[in-house]
C-alpha positions in Angstrom: 16.5 -29.2 -8.3 14.5 -26.4 -9.5 12.8 -23.7 -7.3 9.2 -23.4 -8.3 8.3 -20.8 -10.7 5.8 -18.5 -7.9 8.6 -19.1 -5.3 11.1 -17.5 -7.6 10.0 -15.0 -8.9 9.5 -14.1 -5.2 13.1 -13.7 -4.1 13.9 -12.1 -7.3 10.6 -9.8 -6.2 12.5 -9.4 -2.3 16.2 -8.4 -4.0 14.3 -5.6 -7.0 12.8 -4.1 -3.3 16.0 -3.7 -1.5 17.7 -2.5 -4.6 15.0 -0.2 -4.9 15.4 1.5 -1.1 18.5 1.7 -1.4 18.5 2.8 -4.6 19.4 7.4 -5.3 16.3 7.6 -6.4 13.6 6.9 -3.2 17.1 8.2 -1.3 16.4 11.8 -3.2 11.6 11.0 -2.5 12.9 10.6 0.9 15.2 13.9 1.4 12.3 16.0 -0.6 9.4 14.1 1.3 11.4 16.5 5.1 11.9 20.0 3.2 8.5 19.4 2.9 8.6 19.6 -1.3 6.7 16.3 -2.1 3.5 15.1 -0.6 3.9 12.7 2.4 2.2 9.2 0.7 2.3 8.9 -3.2 4.5 11.3 -3.8 2.7 14.6 -5.5 4.4 17.4 -5.9 3.7 20.3 -3.2 3.0 23.8 -3.4 5.6 26.5 -2.4 6.8 27.6 0.6 8.0 24.6 1.2 8.2 24.7 4.8 10.3 20.9 6.7 8.1 18.3 8.0 5.9 15.5 6.4 2.8 17.0 4.3 -0.2 15.6 2.7 -1.4 17.2 -0.4 -4.8 17.6 -0.8 -5.6 14.5 -1.6 -4.1 12.3 0.6 -4.9 15.2 3.6 -8.2 13.9 5.5 -7.7 10.7 4.2 -6.7 7.2 6.9 -3.7 5.5 6.2 -5.1 1.2 6.7 -3.3 -2.1 5.1 -4.0 -3.9 4.3 -3.2 -7.8 4.0 -5.1 -10.7 1.8 -4.3 -15.1 2.1 -5.7 -17.2 -0.6 -6.8 -20.4 2.6 -10.1 -21.8 0.5 -10.9 -17.6 -0.5 -8.8 -14.8 0.1 -9.6 -13.6 3.5 -8.6 -9.5 3.5 -7.3 -8.6 7.5 -7.5 -4.7 7.9 -4.6 -2.8 9.8 -4.8 1.0 10.9 -1.3 3.2 10.8 -0.9 2.2 14.3 -0.5 -1.2 14.1 -4.7 -1.0 15.4 -6.4 -4.3 13.9 -10.1 -2.9 13.2 -12.0 -5.6 13.9 -13.5 -6.0 9.6 -12.9 -8.7 7.4 -13.7 -9.9 4.0 -13.5 -13.1 2.0 -13.2 -13.5 -2.0 -13.5 -15.9 -3.8 -11.2 -14.0 -6.7 -8.9 -11.5 -7.2 -11.2 -8.7 -9.6 -13.1 -7.5 -5.7 -9.9 -7.2 -4.6 -8.0 -5.2 -7.4 -11.8 -3.6 -7.2 -10.8 -2.7 -3.6 -6.9 -1.2 -4.0 -8.1 0.1 -6.5 -11.2 2.4 -5.0 -9.1 4.0 -2.0 -6.3 4.8 -4.0 -3.8 2.3 -3.4 -2.4 1.1 -7.0 -0.8 5.1 -6.7 2.5 4.1 -8.1 3.9 1.0 -10.9 5.0 -0.4 -7.9 2.3 -1.1 -5.5 0.3 -2.8 -8.9 3.6 -5.0 -9.0 3.0 -5.4 -5.4 -0.7 -6.1 -5.7 0.5 -8.5 -9.0 3.0 -11.0 -6.8 1.2 -10.9 -3.8 -1.8 -12.7 -5.9 1.0 -15.1 -7.9 2.0 -15.8 -4.3 -1.5 -16.4 -2.1 -0.6 -13.4 0.3 0.5 -10.6 1.2 -0.5 -7.0 1.2 -1.1 -3.1 0.5 -1.6 -0.1 1.7 -4.5 2.1 1.6 -5.7 5.0 2.3 -9.6 5.4 3.7 -12.1 7.9 3.6 -13.8 9.0 6.9 -16.9 6.6 5.4 -15.2 3.5 4.3 -12.7 3.7 7.7 -16.4 3.9 9.2 -17.5 0.6 7.0 -14.5 -1.6 8.7 -15.0 -0.6 11.9 -12.4 2.1 12.2 -13.2 4.8 14.9 -13.0 8.7 14.0 
């Protein structure tokens, strides 16, 4: 009995994400984040002096971190959840995947190859999500309160 290809890709991606999480590069990045050497959201290098603790780069500071979950059910349903697991009232339905990818690009959700691969896999599977970094205006448009 053979697995459907998209199910196989899902399981392979899960095993790859566990391998990535257990990899030395993520361990080193975590240590650098806690040391204040790199941004805790986008992994860019921070300027000297490096004070201990999680810090944000100038591009990420002042932004709202929001999780966009997508699901295919007679259209692409997008729901948004603020970083504190508080759902935002605005929900969006798209008929195609192009606006989802455009939303992720505009909201700085595709900052790494891993994020891009995860979004592509979520689209292939018909469900998933991605973290976005929204400005105050974008956050308020989704119904968020500052």
